[in-house]
C-alpha positions as CSV (number, residue, x, y, z in Angstrom):
1,M,11.3,-3.7,22.5
2,N,13.8,-6.8,21.9
3,Q,15.7,-6.7,18.5
4,T,17.5,-9.8,19.6
5,N,14.7,-12.3,19.5
6,P,11.6,-10.3,18.3
7,F,8.3,-12.2,17.9
8,V,7.0,-9.4,15.1
9,S,9.3,-7.7,12.7
10,I,7.8,-4.1,11.2
11,V,9.4,-3.2,7.8
12,Y,9.3,-0.2,6.5
13,L,10.8,1.4,2.8
14,T,11.1,4.8,2.9
15,R,12.6,7.9,1.2
16,N,11.2,11.4,2.2
17,G,8.6,10.1,4.5
18,G,8.4,14.0,5.9
19,H,5.7,14.4,9.0
20,V,3.3,11.8,7.9
21,F,6.3,9.4,8.5
22,E,7.0,11.1,12.1
23,K,3.3,10.2,13.0
24,S,3.2,6.6,11.8
25,L,6.7,5.8,13.7
26,A,5.1,7.7,17.0
27,A,2.0,5.5,16.7
28,V,4.0,2.2,16.1
29,F,6.2,2.5,19.1
30,S,3.1,3.5,21.4
31,Q,1.8,0.0,21.0
32,K,0.5,-1.9,23.9
33,V,1.6,-5.5,23.1
34,N,2.7,-8.7,25.3
35,F,5.4,-9.7,22.6
36,D,8.6,-8.4,21.5
37,F,9.2,-6.8,18.3
38,E,11.8,-4.8,16.1
39,V,11.3,-2.2,13.4
40,I,13.3,-2.4,10.5
41,V,14.0,0.5,7.8
42,V,15.2,0.4,4.3
43,D,15.8,3.7,3.1
44,S,16.9,5.1,-0.5
45,E,18.7,8.4,-0.1
46,S,16.2,10.3,2.0
47,T,17.2,14.2,2.3
48,D,14.3,15.8,4.2
49,G,15.1,14.9,7.9
50,T,14.0,11.2,8.0
51,L,17.1,9.8,8.7
52,E,17.6,12.0,11.6
53,V,14.0,11.1,12.6
54,L,15.0,7.5,12.4
55,E,17.9,8.3,15.3
56,R,15.3,9.1,17.7
57,Y,14.0,5.5,18.2
58,P,15.5,2.1,18.4
59,I,15.4,1.0,14.9
60,R,17.7,-1.0,12.4
61,V,18.2,1.3,9.6
62,Y,20.0,-0.1,6.3
63,K,20.4,1.8,2.8
64,V,20.0,1.5,-0.9
65,T,20.6,4.1,-3.6
66,R,17.8,5.2,-5.6
67,D,19.2,3.5,-8.3
68,E,19.2,-0.1,-6.7
69,F,15.8,0.4,-5.3
70,N,13.0,-2.1,-7.0
71,F,9.7,-2.4,-5.0
72,G,10.0,-6.2,-4.9
73,L,13.7,-6.7,-4.3
74,T,13.9,-4.4,-1.8
75,R,10.6,-5.4,0.2
76,D,12.5,-8.6,0.0
77,Y,15.4,-7.5,1.3
78,G,13.6,-5.8,4.3
79,F,12.0,-8.7,4.9
80,S,15.2,-11.1,4.6
81,L,16.9,-8.9,7.7
82,A,13.9,-9.4,9.8
83,K,14.2,-11.8,12.5
84,G,10.5,-12.1,13.7
85,V,8.3,-15.1,12.9
86,E,5.6,-12.8,11.9
87,L,6.7,-9.6,9.2
88,V,4.2,-6.3,9.1
89,A,4.8,-4.4,5.7
90,I,3.9,-0.9,6.6
91,S,4.1,2.4,4.0
92,Q,5.8,5.1,5.5
93,D,2.5,7.3,5.0
94,A,0.5,4.7,6.5
95,V,-0.6,5.8,10.2
96,P,-1.8,3.1,12.8
97,V,-5.0,4.1,14.6
98,G,-5.0,3.1,18.2
99,P,-2.4,1.3,21.0
100,D,-3.9,-2.1,20.0
101,W,-3.4,-2.0,16.0
102,L,-0.3,-4.4,16.4
103,K,-2.0,-6.6,18.5
104,N,-4.8,-6.6,16.4
105,M,-2.7,-7.2,13.2
106,I,-1.4,-10.3,14.6
107,S,-3.8,-11.9,16.8
108,P,-5.9,-13.6,13.7
109,F,-2.8,-16.0,13.1
110,A,-4.0,-17.5,16.4
111,N,-5.9,-19.6,13.5
112,S,-3.3,-21.8,11.9
113,S,-4.9,-21.5,8.0
114,I,-4.5,-17.7,8.1
115,M,-1.3,-17.0,6.2
116,V,-1.7,-13.1,5.5
117,V,-3.6,-10.6,7.7
118,Q,-4.9,-7.0,5.6
119,G,-5.4,-4.1,7.7
120,M,-8.0,-1.5,7.4
121,E,-7.8,1.5,5.7
122,I,-9.6,4.8,6.8
123,V,-9.6,7.8,5.8
124,P,-8.1,10.7,8.2
125,A,-10.3,13.4,8.8
126,D,-7.8,16.1,9.7
127,Q,-5.8,15.9,6.3
128,N,-6.0,17.7,2.9
129,I,-7.5,14.7,0.8
130,F,-8.2,14.2,-2.6
131,F,-11.7,14.4,-3.3
132,W,-12.1,10.8,-4.9
133,E,-10.1,9.3,-2.0
134,K,-12.4,11.0,0.6
135,Y,-15.4,9.1,-1.0
136,R,-13.6,5.8,-1.7
137,L,-13.9,5.8,-5.5
138,F,-10.0,6.5,-6.5
139,Y,-10.0,2.5,-7.1
140,Y,-13.5,2.7,-9.1
141,T,-11.9,1.3,-12.5
142,R,-13.2,-2.3,-13.5
143,E,-9.7,-3.7,-13.2
144,S,-9.6,-3.2,-9.6
145,R,-13.4,-4.2,-9.2
146,R,-12.8,-7.6,-11.0
147,W,-9.3,-8.2,-8.6
148,L,-11.4,-7.7,-5.7
149,K,-14.2,-10.0,-6.9
150,S,-11.9,-12.8,-7.5
151,N,-10.1,-12.3,-4.4
152,N,-13.1,-12.4,-1.7
153,N,-13.1,-8.8,-1.7
154,I,-9.7,-8.3,-0.5
155,G,-7.2,-6.3,-2.1
156,L,-3.7,-7.0,-0.3
157,S,-1.9,-4.0,0.1
158,F,1.8,-3.9,1.7
159,T,0.6,-0.1,2.4
160,C,-0.2,-2.2,6.2
161,C,-0.4,-5.9,6.4
162,A,1.1,-8.8,8.4
163,I,2.4,-11.9,6.6
164,R,3.8,-15.3,8.2
165,R,7.5,-15.4,7.5
166,M,7.2,-18.9,5.8
167,A,4.5,-17.5,3.7
168,W,7.1,-14.8,2.3
169,Q,10.2,-17.4,2.2
170,E,8.0,-19.8,0.2
171,N,7.0,-16.7,-2.1
172,P,9.8,-14.4,-2.2
173,L,8.6,-11.2,-4.4
174,G,11.6,-11.0,-6.8
175,W,12.1,-8.4,-9.5
176,A,9.2,-6.0,-9.5
177,E,8.6,-2.4,-10.4
178,M,5.4,-1.9,-8.6
179,S,2.3,-3.6,-7.2
180,E,4.6,-6.4,-6.0
181,D,1.7,-6.8,-3.2
182,K,-0.5,-7.9,-6.2
183,L,1.9,-10.2,-7.6
184,F,2.0,-11.7,-3.9
185,Q,-1.5,-12.0,-3.5
186,R,-1.7,-13.7,-7.0
187,R,1.0,-16.2,-6.0
188,I,-0.2,-17.2,-2.5
189,S,-4.1,-17.4,-3.6
190,A,-3.0,-19.6,-6.3
191,K,-1.6,-22.2,-3.5
192,G,-4.9,-21.7,-1.3
193,Y,-3.4,-19.4,1.4
194,N,-6.0,-17.8,3.6
195,I,-6.0,-13.9,3.4
196,F,-7.8,-12.4,6.7
197,L,-9.0,-8.6,6.5
198,Q,-8.5,-7.6,10.1
199,R,-11.3,-4.5,10.3
200,E,-9.9,-4.1,13.8
201,A,-6.4,-3.3,13.0
202,K,-7.3,0.2,11.5
203,Y,-4.5,2.7,9.9
204,Y,-5.1,6.2,8.2
205,H,-3.7,6.5,4.7
206,A,-4.8,9.0,2.1
207,H,-3.4,11.5,-0.6
208,M,-3.7,14.4,-2.3
209,Y,-2.9,15.1,-6.1
210,N,-2.9,19.0,-6.7
211,D,-1.6,18.6,-10.3
212,I,-2.5,16.4,-13.2
213,S,0.7,15.2,-14.2
214,S,1.3,13.6,-10.8
215,L,-2.1,12.1,-11.2
216,A,-1.6,10.9,-14.2
217,K,1.9,9.1,-13.6
218,R,0.2,7.2,-10.7
219,C,-2.7,6.0,-12.7
220,E,-0.4,5.0,-15.3
221,N,2.0,3.1,-13.2
222,E,-1.0,1.6,-11.9
223,G,-2.0,0.1,-15.2
224,L,1.7,-1.2,-15.5
225,G,1.3,-2.9,-12.2
226,W,-2.1,-4.9,-13.0
227,R,-0.1,-5.8,-16.0
228,I,2.7,-7.2,-13.8
229,A,0.3,-8.8,-11.6
230,G,-1.7,-10.4,-14.6
231,Q,-5.0,-8.2,-14.5
232,R,-5.7,-6.7,-17.8
233,Y,-7.5,-3.5,-18.7
234,S,-9.3,-3.5,-22.3
235,F,-10.2,-0.7,-24.4
236,P,-14.1,-1.7,-23.5
237,D,-13.0,-1.1,-20.0
238,L,-11.6,2.2,-20.8
239,I,-14.8,3.3,-22.5
240,M,-17.5,2.1,-19.8
241,D,-15.4,3.3,-17.0
242,I,-15.2,6.8,-18.8
243,I,-19.2,6.9,-18.8
244,N,-20.1,5.3,-15.9
245,P,-23.0,7.0,-14.3
246,L,-21.9,7.0,-10.5
247,M,-18.7,8.9,-10.9
248,L,-20.5,11.6,-13.2
249,A,-23.3,11.8,-10.4
250,V,-20.7,12.3,-7.7
251,L,-19.0,15.0,-10.0
252,V,-21.8,16.7,-10.1
253,Y,-22.5,16.2,-6.2
254,G,-18.6,17.5,-5.8
255,L,-18.9,20.7,-7.8
256,L,-22.1,21.6,-6.5
257,T,-21.1,21.3,-2.6
258,L,-17.5,23.2,-4.0
259,Q,-15.5,20.0,-2.8
260,I,-13.8,20.0,-5.9
261,R,-10.9,22.6,-5.8
262,H,-8.7,21.3,-8.7
263,W,-8.4,20.6,-11.9
264,S,-7.1,17.4,-11.1
265,E,-10.0,16.7,-9.4
266,L,-12.4,17.7,-11.4
267,L,-10.5,15.6,-14.6
268,F,-10.1,12.1,-12.3
269,P,-12.9,10.4,-14.3
270,L,-11.1,10.7,-17.5
271,I,-7.7,10.8,-16.2
272,R,-7.7,7.2,-14.3
273,P,-9.3,5.1,-17.3
274,T,-7.1,6.6,-19.6
275,F,-3.5,6.4,-17.9
276,V,-4.7,3.0,-16.5
277,F,-5.3,2.0,-20.0
278,K,-2.0,3.2,-21.3
279,G,0.1,1.8,-18.4
280,N,-1.7,-1.6,-18.8
281,N,-1.4,-1.7,-22.5
282,F,1.8,0.5,-23.7
283,T,4.0,1.6,-20.9
284,K,7.4,0.0,-21.5
285,Q,8.4,-2.8,-18.6
286,Y,12.0,-2.5,-17.6
287,V,13.4,-5.9,-17.4
288,K,16.5,-6.8,-15.2
């Protein structure tokens, strides 16, 4: 660790990170690298012991209020505090896999044409996971597939990615309620910047939605986020996704194998397209 002149800055945005965040930090500080790195945390009023966990590590901690928090502006703030040449964005619920994760995240920058490196998400085997995430079908709807098709099958995610500092400085995020990573991807792709999918930089990341309301809100927010990023989701998209035969087949499989245990999992093939459509077309965007 060298917080005076680090080569890499790892930036978290936190709020009530819980035990998964503890695992994430432990994994980060177990990395074996031949360069110095720092860890920066911007916390928005955690009350679950997250701040106490941070005291165990040599971390630069900054605070914003919940009212001040904005995904785009707060991430810009975190990046602006960084001293490293390369920036690594990682979510509080993303856990790096193995001691070479950071080395593998940064190594593609040896190619000067690469501006951003996307890590490889994998599903943890020892965690209670939402059925549709377990089978990599949470983002099955057509707006997500169109985005991937138009971006070389890479969906940039600040859940775990590395960015050349100059690439961010030239393309700051600005005000963004959500999906600031997709907004950033759209901007840098328009300039011809190369994004590299690093399959050797693996990280665990998954969710569980036990109730319908949290699932619906998540999907509605995604719909709004896609609109912010310039990706639309139409009524024909909604209908085609609801009657998607693959989803119906997997739903039957999940029921027969007793893997679908919650109403949220049972109704997901209807909830996701409906609320993505609502968010993309009707949810009001707050403009500062």
